[in-house]
C-alpha positions as a Markdown table, in Angstrom:
| # | Residue | x | y | z |
|---|---|---|---|---|
| 1 | Met | -31.9 | 192.3 | -48.8 |
| 2 | Asn | -32.3 | 188.7 | -47.9 |
| 3 | Asn | -35.4 | 187.2 | -49.6 |
| 4 | Asp | -36.3 | 185.0 | -46.6 |
| 5 | Val | -37.5 | 187.3 | -43.8 |
| 6 | Leu | -37.1 | 184.5 | -41.2 |
| 7 | Asp | -33.3 | 184.8 | -41.8 |
| 8 | Tyr | -33.4 | 188.4 | -40.6 |
| 9 | His | -32.0 | 189.4 | -37.3 |
| 10 | Phe | -35.1 | 190.2 | -35.1 |
| 11 | Glu | -35.2 | 192.8 | -32.3 |
| 12 | Ile | -38.3 | 193.2 | -30.2 |
| 13 | Ile | -39.4 | 196.2 | -28.0 |
| 14 | Asn | -42.6 | 197.6 | -26.7 |
| 15 | Asp | -44.2 | 201.0 | -27.1 |
| 16 | Gly | -43.1 | 203.0 | -24.0 |
| 17 | Asn | -39.7 | 201.2 | -23.5 |
| 18 | Glu | -36.7 | 203.3 | -22.6 |
| 19 | Leu | -34.1 | 203.3 | -25.4 |
| 20 | Thr | -30.5 | 204.3 | -25.8 |
| 21 | Glu | -29.2 | 206.9 | -28.1 |
| 22 | Ser | -27.2 | 204.3 | -30.0 |
| 23 | Phe | -30.3 | 202.1 | -30.5 |
| 24 | Cys | -32.3 | 205.0 | -31.9 |
| 25 | Arg | -29.5 | 206.0 | -34.2 |
| 26 | Lys | -29.1 | 202.4 | -35.4 |
| 27 | Trp | -32.7 | 202.1 | -36.3 |
| 28 | Asp | -33.3 | 205.7 | -37.4 |
| 29 | Ile | -36.2 | 206.2 | -35.0 |
| 30 | Tyr | -35.4 | 209.4 | -33.2 |
| 31 | Ser | -38.5 | 211.0 | -34.7 |
| 32 | Tyr | -40.6 | 208.3 | -33.2 |
| 33 | Cys | -39.4 | 208.6 | -29.7 |
| 34 | Asp | -40.2 | 211.0 | -26.8 |
| 35 | Arg | -37.4 | 212.6 | -24.8 |
| 36 | Tyr | -38.1 | 213.4 | -21.2 |
| 37 | Asn | -35.5 | 214.2 | -18.5 |
| 38 | Glu | -32.7 | 213.2 | -20.9 |
| 39 | Lys | -34.3 | 209.8 | -21.4 |
| 40 | Leu | -35.6 | 208.4 | -24.8 |
| 41 | Lys | -38.8 | 206.4 | -24.8 |
| 42 | Cys | -40.3 | 204.5 | -27.7 |
| 43 | Ser | -43.6 | 206.2 | -28.7 |
| 44 | Phe | -44.7 | 204.0 | -31.6 |
| 45 | Gly | -46.1 | 200.6 | -32.4 |
| 46 | Gly | -45.2 | 198.9 | -35.6 |
| 47 | Met | -42.3 | 197.6 | -37.7 |
| 48 | Val | -39.0 | 198.9 | -39.0 |
| 49 | Val | -36.9 | 197.0 | -41.6 |
| 50 | Lys | -33.3 | 197.9 | -42.3 |
| 51 | Lys | -31.3 | 195.6 | -44.7 |
| 52 | Asp | -31.5 | 192.1 | -43.1 |
| 53 | Asn | -32.7 | 193.4 | -39.7 |
| 54 | Ile | -36.2 | 193.8 | -38.5 |
| 55 | Leu | -37.4 | 195.8 | -35.4 |
| 56 | Leu | -40.8 | 195.0 | -34.1 |
| 57 | Ser | -42.4 | 197.4 | -31.6 |
| 58 | Phe | -45.4 | 195.9 | -30.0 |
| 59 | Pro | -48.1 | 197.9 | -28.1 |
| 60 | Lys | -47.8 | 198.4 | -24.4 |
| 61 | His | -48.6 | 195.2 | -22.4 |
| 62 | Tyr | -48.2 | 193.0 | -25.5 |
| 63 | His | -45.7 | 190.5 | -24.0 |
| 64 | Val | -43.3 | 188.8 | -26.5 |
| 65 | Asp | -40.3 | 186.7 | -25.6 |
| 66 | Lys | -37.0 | 187.0 | -27.4 |
| 67 | Val | -37.0 | 184.9 | -30.6 |
| 68 | Thr | -34.2 | 183.1 | -32.3 |
| 69 | Leu | -35.7 | 180.0 | -34.0 |
| 70 | Arg | -37.5 | 180.2 | -37.3 |
| 71 | Asp | -40.8 | 179.0 | -35.9 |
| 72 | Glu | -40.6 | 181.6 | -33.1 |
| 73 | Lys | -39.9 | 184.3 | -35.7 |
| 74 | Ser | -42.8 | 183.2 | -37.9 |
| 75 | Lys | -45.2 | 183.3 | -34.9 |
| 76 | Val | -44.1 | 186.8 | -33.7 |
| 77 | Leu | -44.1 | 188.2 | -37.3 |
| 78 | Gln | -47.6 | 187.0 | -37.8 |
| 79 | Asp | -48.6 | 188.7 | -34.6 |
| 80 | Met | -47.2 | 191.9 | -35.9 |
| 81 | Lys | -48.9 | 191.4 | -39.3 |
| 82 | Asp | -52.2 | 191.2 | -37.4 |
| 83 | Ile | -51.5 | 194.4 | -35.6 |
| 84 | Leu | -50.5 | 196.2 | -38.7 |
| 85 | His | -53.6 | 194.9 | -40.5 |
| 86 | Ile | -55.7 | 196.4 | -37.7 |
| 87 | Ile | -53.8 | 199.8 | -38.0 |
| 88 | Arg | -54.4 | 199.8 | -41.8 |
| 89 | Arg | -58.1 | 199.0 | -41.5 |
| 90 | Asp | -58.4 | 201.6 | -38.7 |
| 91 | Arg | -56.9 | 204.2 | -41.1 |
| 92 | Glu | -59.3 | 203.2 | -43.8 |
| 93 | Leu | -62.3 | 203.8 | -41.5 |
| 94 | Tyr | -61.1 | 206.8 | -39.6 |
| 95 | Gly | -58.3 | 208.4 | -41.7 |
| 96 | Val | -54.5 | 208.7 | -41.1 |
| 97 | Glu | -53.6 | 209.9 | -37.6 |
| 98 | Pro | -52.6 | 213.6 | -37.2 |
| 99 | Gly | -48.8 | 214.2 | -37.4 |
| 100 | Gln | -48.1 | 210.8 | -39.0 |
| 101 | Leu | -44.6 | 211.2 | -40.5 |
| 102 | Thr | -44.0 | 211.0 | -44.2 |
| 103 | Asp | -41.2 | 208.4 | -44.2 |
| 104 | Thr | -43.5 | 205.6 | -43.2 |
| 105 | Ile | -44.4 | 203.0 | -45.8 |
| 106 | Pro | -47.3 | 204.4 | -47.9 |
| 107 | Val | -49.5 | 201.4 | -47.5 |
| 108 | Asp | -52.6 | 203.5 | -48.1 |
| 109 | Ala | -51.2 | 204.8 | -51.4 |
| 110 | Tyr | -50.3 | 201.3 | -52.6 |
| 111 | Leu | -53.8 | 199.9 | -51.7 |
| 112 | Tyr | -55.5 | 202.6 | -53.7 |
| 113 | Ile | -53.3 | 201.9 | -56.7 |
| 114 | Leu | -54.0 | 198.2 | -56.2 |
| 115 | Thr | -57.7 | 198.8 | -56.0 |
| 116 | Tyr | -57.6 | 200.8 | -59.2 |
| 117 | Tyr | -55.7 | 198.1 | -61.0 |
| 118 | Leu | -58.0 | 195.3 | -59.9 |
| 119 | Glu | -61.0 | 197.3 | -61.1 |
| 120 | Phe | -59.7 | 199.1 | -64.2 |
| 121 | Gly | -56.4 | 197.4 | -65.0 |
| 122 | Leu | -53.3 | 199.5 | -65.8 |
| 123 | Tyr | -54.0 | 203.1 | -66.6 |
| 124 | His | -54.5 | 204.1 | -70.2 |
| 125 | Arg | -55.9 | 207.3 | -71.4 |
| 126 | Gln | -55.2 | 210.0 | -73.9 |
| 127 | Leu | -55.7 | 213.5 | -72.6 |
| 128 | Arg | -56.9 | 216.4 | -74.7 |
| 129 | Asp | -56.6 | 220.1 | -73.8 |
| 130 | Thr | -56.5 | 223.5 | -75.4 |
| 131 | Val | -53.5 | 225.9 | -74.9 |
| 132 | Lys | -52.3 | 229.1 | -76.3 |
| 133 | Gly | -49.5 | 228.6 | -78.8 |
| 134 | Tyr | -48.6 | 227.6 | -82.3 |
| 135 | Lys | -47.9 | 223.8 | -82.1 |
| 136 | Gly | -51.0 | 221.7 | -82.7 |
| 137 | His | -54.3 | 222.0 | -84.6 |
| 138 | Ile | -55.7 | 225.5 | -84.4 |
| 139 | Asn | -59.1 | 225.7 | -82.6 |
| 140 | Trp | -60.6 | 228.5 | -84.6 |
| 141 | His | -63.7 | 228.7 | -82.5 |
| 142 | Gln | -61.9 | 229.3 | -79.3 |
| 143 | Thr | -59.2 | 231.5 | -81.0 |
| 144 | Ile | -61.8 | 233.9 | -82.4 |
| 145 | Asn | -63.8 | 234.0 | -79.2 |
| 146 | Ser | -61.0 | 234.4 | -76.7 |
| 147 | Ile | -58.1 | 236.1 | -78.5 |
| 148 | Arg | -58.3 | 239.8 | -79.2 |
| 149 | Pro | -57.2 | 240.3 | -82.8 |
| 150 | Leu | -54.8 | 242.9 | -84.2 |
| 151 | Leu | -55.8 | 244.9 | -87.3 |
| 152 | Ser | -53.0 | 245.1 | -89.9 |
| 153 | Asp | -53.6 | 246.3 | -93.5 |
| 154 | Gly | -57.2 | 245.5 | -93.2 |
| 155 | Asn | -56.7 | 242.0 | -92.0 |
| 156 | Phe | -57.3 | 240.5 | -88.5 |
| 157 | Ile | -54.3 | 238.8 | -87.0 |
| 158 | Tyr | -54.8 | 236.4 | -84.1 |
| 159 | Ser | -51.8 | 235.8 | -81.9 |
| 160 | Pro | -51.3 | 233.5 | -80.2 |
| 161 | Phe | -53.7 | 230.8 | -81.5 |
| 162 | Val | -55.7 | 228.5 | -79.3 |
| 163 | Val | -54.6 | 225.0 | -80.3 |
| 164 | Asn | -55.8 | 221.5 | -79.5 |
| 165 | Cys | -53.2 | 219.4 | -77.8 |
| 166 | Glu | -53.0 | 215.8 | -76.9 |
| 167 | Tyr | -51.1 | 214.5 | -73.9 |
| 168 | Asp | -50.4 | 210.8 | -74.0 |
| 169 | Glu | -49.5 | 210.5 | -70.3 |
| 170 | Ser | -50.8 | 206.9 | -70.2 |
| 171 | Ile | -47.4 | 205.4 | -70.9 |
| 172 | Phe | -45.7 | 207.1 | -68.0 |
| 173 | Ile | -48.6 | 206.6 | -65.6 |
| 174 | Thr | -49.0 | 203.0 | -66.7 |
| 175 | Glu | -45.3 | 202.3 | -66.1 |
| 176 | Cys | -45.5 | 204.0 | -62.7 |
| 177 | Met | -48.4 | 201.8 | -61.7 |
| 178 | Asp | -46.5 | 198.7 | -63.0 |
| 179 | Tyr | -43.5 | 199.7 | -61.0 |
| 180 | Val | -45.3 | 200.4 | -57.7 |
| 181 | Leu | -47.4 | 197.2 | -57.9 |
| 182 | Phe | -44.3 | 195.1 | -58.5 |
| 183 | Asp | -42.0 | 197.0 | -56.1 |
| 184 | Phe | -44.4 | 196.8 | -53.2 |
| 185 | Tyr | -45.1 | 193.2 | -53.7 |
| 186 | Asn | -41.5 | 192.3 | -54.2 |
| 187 | Thr | -40.3 | 194.2 | -51.1 |
| 188 | Phe | -43.1 | 193.6 | -48.6 |
| 189 | Gln | -44.8 | 190.3 | -49.5 |
| 190 | Thr | -43.3 | 188.5 | -46.6 |
| 191 | Leu | -43.7 | 191.3 | -44.1 |
| 192 | Leu | -47.3 | 192.6 | -44.7 |
| 193 | Asp | -50.6 | 191.0 | -45.4 |
| 194 | Asp | -53.2 | 192.2 | -48.0 |
| 195 | Ile | -50.6 | 192.4 | -50.8 |
| 196 | His | -51.6 | 191.2 | -54.2 |
| 197 | Pro | -49.1 | 189.1 | -56.3 |
| 198 | Tyr | -48.0 | 191.1 | -59.3 |
| 199 | Lys | -45.7 | 190.2 | -62.3 |
| 200 | Arg | -43.9 | 193.2 | -63.8 |
| 201 | Gln | -44.8 | 194.0 | -67.4 |
| 202 | Phe | -42.5 | 197.0 | -68.2 |
| 203 | Tyr | -38.8 | 197.4 | -67.7 |
| 204 | Asn | -38.1 | 201.1 | -68.0 |
| 205 | Pro | -34.5 | 201.5 | -66.8 |
| 206 | Ile | -35.5 | 204.5 | -64.7 |
| 207 | Phe | -37.0 | 202.1 | -62.2 |
| 208 | Asp | -34.4 | 199.3 | -62.5 |
| 209 | Glu | -31.4 | 201.5 | -61.3 |
| 210 | Tyr | -32.4 | 202.6 | -57.8 |
| 211 | Asp | -29.8 | 205.4 | -57.4 |
| 212 | Phe | -30.5 | 206.7 | -60.8 |
| 213 | Cys | -34.3 | 206.5 | -60.1 |
| 214 | Ile | -33.9 | 208.6 | -57.0 |
| 215 | Ala | -32.0 | 211.3 | -58.9 |
| 216 | Lys | -34.5 | 211.2 | -61.8 |
| 217 | Leu | -37.5 | 211.5 | -59.4 |
| 218 | Gln | -36.2 | 214.9 | -58.3 |
| 219 | Thr | -36.5 | 216.1 | -61.9 |
| 220 | Leu | -39.9 | 214.6 | -62.2 |
| 221 | Lys | -41.3 | 217.0 | -59.6 |
| 222 | Ile | -42.1 | 219.4 | -62.4 |
| 223 | Ser | -44.1 | 216.6 | -64.0 |
| 224 | Tyr | -45.9 | 216.0 | -60.8 |
| 225 | Gln | -46.8 | 219.7 | -60.5 |
| 226 | Arg | -48.1 | 219.4 | -64.1 |
| 227 | Phe | -50.1 | 216.4 | -63.2 |
| 228 | Gln | -51.6 | 218.2 | -60.3 |
| 229 | Thr | -52.5 | 221.1 | -62.5 |
| 230 | Leu | -54.1 | 218.8 | -65.0 |
| 231 | Cys | -55.9 | 217.0 | -62.3 |
| 232 | Gly | -58.2 | 220.0 | -61.6 |
| 233 | Arg | -59.3 | 220.2 | -65.3 |
| 234 | Leu | -58.8 | 216.8 | -67.0 |
| 235 | Phe | -59.0 | 213.9 | -64.6 |
| 236 | Lys | -61.9 | 212.2 | -62.9 |
| 237 | Asp | -62.0 | 211.9 | -59.2 |
| 238 | Tyr | -60.7 | 208.3 | -59.1 |
| 239 | Glu | -58.0 | 209.2 | -61.5 |
| 240 | Arg | -56.9 | 212.2 | -59.4 |
| 241 | Leu | -56.7 | 209.8 | -56.4 |
| 242 | Leu | -54.6 | 207.4 | -58.5 |
| 243 | Leu | -52.1 | 210.2 | -59.4 |
| 244 | Lys | -52.1 | 211.4 | -55.8 |
| 245 | Ser | -51.3 | 207.9 | -54.7 |
| 246 | Leu | -48.5 | 207.5 | -57.3 |
| 247 | Ile | -47.0 | 210.9 | -56.2 |
| 248 | Arg | -47.1 | 209.8 | -52.6 |
| 249 | Tyr | -45.4 | 206.5 | -53.3 |
| 250 | Phe | -42.6 | 208.1 | -55.3 |
| 251 | Gln | -42.1 | 210.9 | -52.8 |
| 252 | Trp | -41.6 | 208.2 | -50.2 |
| 253 | Lys | -39.2 | 206.3 | -52.4 |
| 254 | Ser | -37.1 | 209.5 | -53.0 |
| 255 | Asn | -37.2 | 210.7 | -49.4 |
| 256 | Arg | -37.1 | 207.5 | -47.4 |
| 257 | Ser | -34.1 | 206.7 | -45.3 |
| 258 | Lys | -32.3 | 203.4 | -45.4 |
| 259 | Ser | -35.0 | 201.8 | -43.4 |
| 260 | Ser | -38.7 | 201.0 | -44.2 |
| 261 | Lys | -41.3 | 201.8 | -41.5 |
| 262 | Phe | -44.9 | 200.9 | -41.0 |
| 263 | Leu | -46.0 | 202.2 | -37.7 |
| 264 | Thr | -48.3 | 204.4 | -35.7 |
| 265 | Leu | -47.6 | 207.1 | -33.1 |
| 266 | Tyr | -51.2 | 206.9 | -31.9 |
| 267 | Phe | -51.9 | 203.4 | -30.8 |
| 268 | Glu | -54.0 | 204.8 | -28.0 |
| 269 | Leu | -56.6 | 205.7 | -30.7 |
| 270 | Val | -56.5 | 202.2 | -32.0 |
| 271 | Trp | -56.9 | 200.9 | -28.4 |
| 272 | Glu | -59.9 | 203.1 | -27.8 |
| 273 | Arg | -61.7 | 201.7 | -30.9 |
| 274 | Met | -60.7 | 198.1 | -30.3 |
| 275 | Ile | -61.9 | 198.2 | -26.6 |
| 276 | His | -65.1 | 199.9 | -27.7 |
| 277 | Leu | -66.0 | 196.8 | -29.8 |
| 278 | Tyr | -64.7 | 194.4 | -27.1 |
| 279 | Leu | -66.9 | 196.1 | -24.4 |
| 280 | Ser | -69.9 | 195.9 | -26.6 |
| 281 | Lys | -69.4 | 192.1 | -27.1 |
| 282 | His | -68.0 | 191.1 | -23.7 |
| 283 | Thr | -70.1 | 193.1 | -21.2 |
| 284 | Arg | -73.2 | 191.7 | -19.6 |
| 285 | Ile | -75.7 | 193.4 | -17.3 |
| 286 | Leu | -76.2 | 191.8 | -13.8 |
| 287 | Gly | -79.2 | 193.5 | -12.2 |
| 288 | Asp | -78.0 | 197.0 | -11.4 |
| 289 | Asp | -74.4 | 196.2 | -12.2 |
| 290 | Tyr | -72.2 | 194.8 | -15.0 |
| 291 | Glu | -69.5 | 192.3 | -15.6 |
| 292 | Ile | -66.8 | 192.2 | -18.4 |
| 293 | Thr | -66.3 | 188.6 | -19.4 |
| 294 | Lys | -63.6 | 186.8 | -21.3 |
| 295 | Glu | -66.3 | 185.0 | -23.3 |
| 296 | Glu | -68.3 | 186.8 | -26.0 |
| 297 | Gln | -71.9 | 187.5 | -24.9 |
| 298 | Ser | -74.8 | 186.4 | -27.0 |
| 299 | Cys | -76.4 | 189.8 | -26.6 |
| 300 | Lys | -74.3 | 192.7 | -27.9 |
| 301 | Leu | -74.7 | 196.0 | -25.9 |
| 302 | Asn | -75.2 | 199.2 | -27.9 |
| 303 | Ile | -72.3 | 201.1 | -26.3 |
| 304 | Ile | -71.8 | 204.4 | -28.1 |
| 305 | Lys | -69.5 | 207.3 | -28.2 |
| 306 | Pro | -71.9 | 210.3 | -27.9 |
| 307 | Asn | -71.4 | 213.7 | -29.4 |
| 308 | His | -69.7 | 216.5 | -27.4 |
| 309 | Val | -71.9 | 217.9 | -24.6 |
| 310 | Asp | -71.8 | 221.5 | -23.5 |
| 311 | Ile | -71.2 | 221.7 | -19.8 |
| 312 | Glu | -71.9 | 225.4 | -19.1 |
| 313 | Gln | -75.2 | 227.1 | -18.3 |
| 314 | Arg | -75.6 | 229.6 | -21.1 |
| 315 | Glu | -78.3 | 231.8 | -22.5 |
| 316 | Leu | -80.4 | 230.4 | -25.3 |
| 317 | Gly | -78.4 | 230.4 | -28.5 |
| 318 | Glu | -75.1 | 231.4 | -26.8 |
| 319 | Lys | -72.3 | 229.0 | -27.5 |
| 320 | Ser | -70.6 | 227.2 | -24.7 |
| 321 | Arg | -66.8 | 227.5 | -24.3 |
| 322 | Phe | -66.3 | 224.0 | -22.8 |
| 323 | Ser | -67.6 | 220.6 | -23.7 |
| 324 | Ile | -67.0 | 216.9 | -22.8 |
| 325 | Gln | -67.3 | 213.7 | -24.8 |
| 326 | Phe | -67.6 | 210.3 | -23.2 |
| 327 | Asp | -65.5 | 207.4 | -24.7 |
| 328 | His | -67.8 | 204.5 | -24.1 |
| 329 | Tyr | -71.4 | 205.1 | -22.9 |
| 330 | Tyr | -74.3 | 202.8 | -22.3 |
| 331 | Glu | -77.7 | 203.5 | -20.8 |
| 332 | Thr | -80.5 | 201.1 | -20.0 |
| 333 | Ser | -83.5 | 201.0 | -17.7 |
| 334 | Ile | -83.7 | 198.9 | -14.6 |
| 335 | Asn | -87.2 | 200.2 | -13.9 |
| 336 | Thr | -89.4 | 203.1 | -15.0 |
| 337 | Glu | -87.7 | 205.5 | -12.6 |
| 338 | Gln | -84.1 | 204.3 | -12.4 |
| 339 | Pro | -81.8 | 204.2 | -15.4 |
| 340 | Leu | -78.5 | 202.3 | -15.3 |
| 341 | Ile | -75.6 | 204.1 | -16.9 |
| 342 | Leu | -72.2 | 202.5 | -17.8 |
| 343 | Leu | -69.4 | 204.9 | -18.4 |
| 344 | Phe | -66.0 | 203.6 | -19.5 |
| 345 | Asp | -62.9 | 205.6 | -20.3 |
| 346 | Ser | -60.2 | 203.9 | -22.2 |
| 347 | Lys | -56.6 | 204.4 | -21.0 |
| 348 | Tyr | -53.4 | 203.3 | -22.8 |
| 349 | Phe | -50.9 | 203.3 | -19.9 |
| 350 | Thr | -47.5 | 201.7 | -19.6 |
| 351 | Asn | -48.0 | 200.9 | -15.9 |
| 352 | Asp | -50.9 | 200.6 | -13.6 |
| 353 | Val | -52.8 | 203.7 | -12.7 |
| 354 | Ser | -50.8 | 205.8 | -10.3 |
| 355 | Ser | -52.7 | 209.1 | -10.2 |
| 356 | Phe | -56.3 | 210.2 | -9.6 |
| 357 | Asn | -58.3 | 210.5 | -12.8 |
| 358 | Tyr | -60.0 | 213.9 | -12.5 |
| 359 | Lys | -61.7 | 213.6 | -15.9 |
| 360 | Gln | -63.7 | 210.5 | -15.1 |
| 361 | Ala | -64.6 | 211.9 | -11.7 |
| 362 | Phe | -66.0 | 215.0 | -13.4 |
| 363 | Tyr | -68.0 | 212.9 | -15.8 |
| 364 | Tyr | -69.6 | 211.2 | -12.9 |
| 365 | Tyr | -70.6 | 214.4 | -11.2 |
| 366 | Tyr | -71.9 | 215.8 | -14.5 |
| 367 | Leu | -74.1 | 212.7 | -15.0 |
| 368 | Arg | -75.2 | 212.7 | -11.3 |
| 369 | Gly | -76.4 | 216.3 | -11.7 |
| 370 | Lys | -78.3 | 215.4 | -14.8 |
| 371 | Tyr | -79.7 | 212.0 | -13.7 |
| 372 | Lys | -80.5 | 212.3 | -10.0 |
| 373 | Asn | -81.9 | 208.8 | -9.6 |
| 374 | Ala | -79.6 | 206.9 | -12.0 |
| 375 | Ile | -77.3 | 204.1 | -11.0 |
| 376 | Ile | -73.9 | 205.1 | -12.5 |
| 377 | Lys | -71.1 | 202.6 | -13.0 |
| 378 | Ser | -67.9 | 204.2 | -13.9 |
| 379 | Ala | -64.6 | 202.6 | -14.9 |
| 380 | Leu | -61.2 | 203.1 | -16.5 |
| 381 | Val | -60.4 | 200.4 | -19.0 |
| 382 | Ile | -56.7 | 199.6 | -19.3 |
| 383 | Pro | -54.7 | 197.0 | -21.3 |
| 384 | Thr | -52.8 | 194.3 | -19.5 |
| 385 | Ser | -50.7 | 191.2 | -20.4 |
| 386 | Asp | -52.4 | 189.3 | -17.6 |
| 387 | Glu | -56.0 | 187.9 | -17.2 |
| 388 | Ile | -59.0 | 190.2 | -16.8 |
| 389 | Lys | -59.1 | 191.7 | -13.3 |
| 390 | Thr | -61.0 | 194.5 | -11.6 |
| 391 | Gly | -59.6 | 197.0 | -9.1 |
| 392 | Val | -60.8 | 200.1 | -7.3 |
| 393 | His | -59.6 | 203.5 | -8.6 |
| 394 | Val | -61.4 | 205.7 | -6.0 |
| 395 | Asp | -64.2 | 204.9 | -3.5 |
| 396 | Arg | -66.3 | 207.9 | -2.2 |
| 397 | Gln | -69.6 | 206.0 | -2.0 |
| 398 | His | -70.0 | 206.9 | 1.7 |
| 399 | Ile | -69.4 | 210.6 | 0.9 |
| 400 | Asp | -71.1 | 211.5 | -2.4 |
| 401 | Gly | -71.5 | 208.2 | -4.3 |
| 402 | Leu | -68.4 | 208.5 | -6.5 |
| 403 | Tyr | -66.9 | 205.0 | -7.3 |
| 404 | Ile | -64.6 | 204.4 | -10.2 |
| 405 | Arg | -63.2 | 201.0 | -11.0 |
| 406 | Glu | -60.1 | 200.0 | -12.9 |
| 407 | Glu | -60.9 | 197.3 | -15.5 |
| 408 | Tyr | -57.7 | 195.5 | -16.8 |
| 409 | Ile | -58.4 | 193.7 | -20.1 |
| 410 | Asn | -55.9 | 191.3 | -21.8 |
| 411 | Leu | -54.6 | 193.2 | -24.8 |
| 412 | Lys | -54.2 | 190.1 | -27.0 |
| 413 | Asp | -57.8 | 189.1 | -26.3 |
| 414 | Val | -59.0 | 192.6 | -27.4 |
| 415 | Ile | -56.8 | 192.4 | -30.6 |
| 416 | Asp | -58.2 | 188.9 | -31.4 |
| 417 | Cys | -61.8 | 190.2 | -31.0 |
| 418 | Tyr | -61.2 | 193.2 | -33.2 |
| 419 | Lys | -59.3 | 191.3 | -35.8 |
| 420 | Lys | -62.2 | 189.0 | -36.4 |
| 421 | Ser | -64.5 | 192.0 | -36.9 |
| 422 | Val | -62.3 | 193.9 | -39.4 |
| 423 | Ser | -61.0 | 191.0 | -41.4 |
């Protein structure tokens, strides 16, 4: 692999792009694409690295021109690093998305190993345990109290003994940590942020020869199982997490394809959380209405995502079968009798809205039934590569008051806002 990532061949796509069979085969991304009507569409955002080639898949509506010059590559790579940083921080706060495939780069495992190293240094501990057997120092107290003796010629015979054993696992675990910290830094220092420089201290040949290492790791599964067994009895919580992270990293090393991937299949979840913060900082109240501004407002609105709400009329204590949950909700008072409610629903669409949004309409009717006198402002919030604009989704004000807007917000502005908050 070329050490200078700017000498790589760059290919750029967007989440939602239609792809060819040969392209998916070349980049080993079949598992990260959706197939519909014999067409393959990219369904991920992130990065794939294969030898001296790099594939960058940006979110929908994140416009990037084709790059060839080193300065252009540097700029677009930094843009992707910012997005990957947001994905990583999002996972730290909310957990790894459901269904995330196991061949993606285990950044979370590396970061835990790094955190452990920065706090405690390389692992070193001698483990003590008691087992049944004959090798080791006999623990007479446990032997007499737990082993049923046999009577022979007037003598009590205990078999087997309970013996004290010491497991010096620190050497192997230490070398594993040493390898992971160096391997990750050496491999991804130019591709990802938040990586700590590390100079390798041990040189066990099991880690130097990659092909041999892969074969050897298969035989170490028994050791992993032993680690996991020991974890429940001998390791502290933070040590168990260290072992779990090491296992996760080596499983990825042994199972990975010829490409390295750091991506998400669920950028719509990231978009929802990013736009939530953006709306809180960029929405201002204008009398009985609102405006979303490009400039950050001095007064941040307390926009919330409420808990699920039951929507059926049930007997007291009887559980409802159906519930709803608003994405972005804000309520304030215009006067003592008339609350103002803002109800936003985040959407991560490839194109502009082309069909009626029944969910947001139902939300309006639910709130109208609950708050008879309220002024309710409802909108779908959608990413765009253009400037902020507002459209009309549906207008039934003259019939029953339903009015839903479409708020198009520049995706790069939202990312910049969120990046400042999570850095």
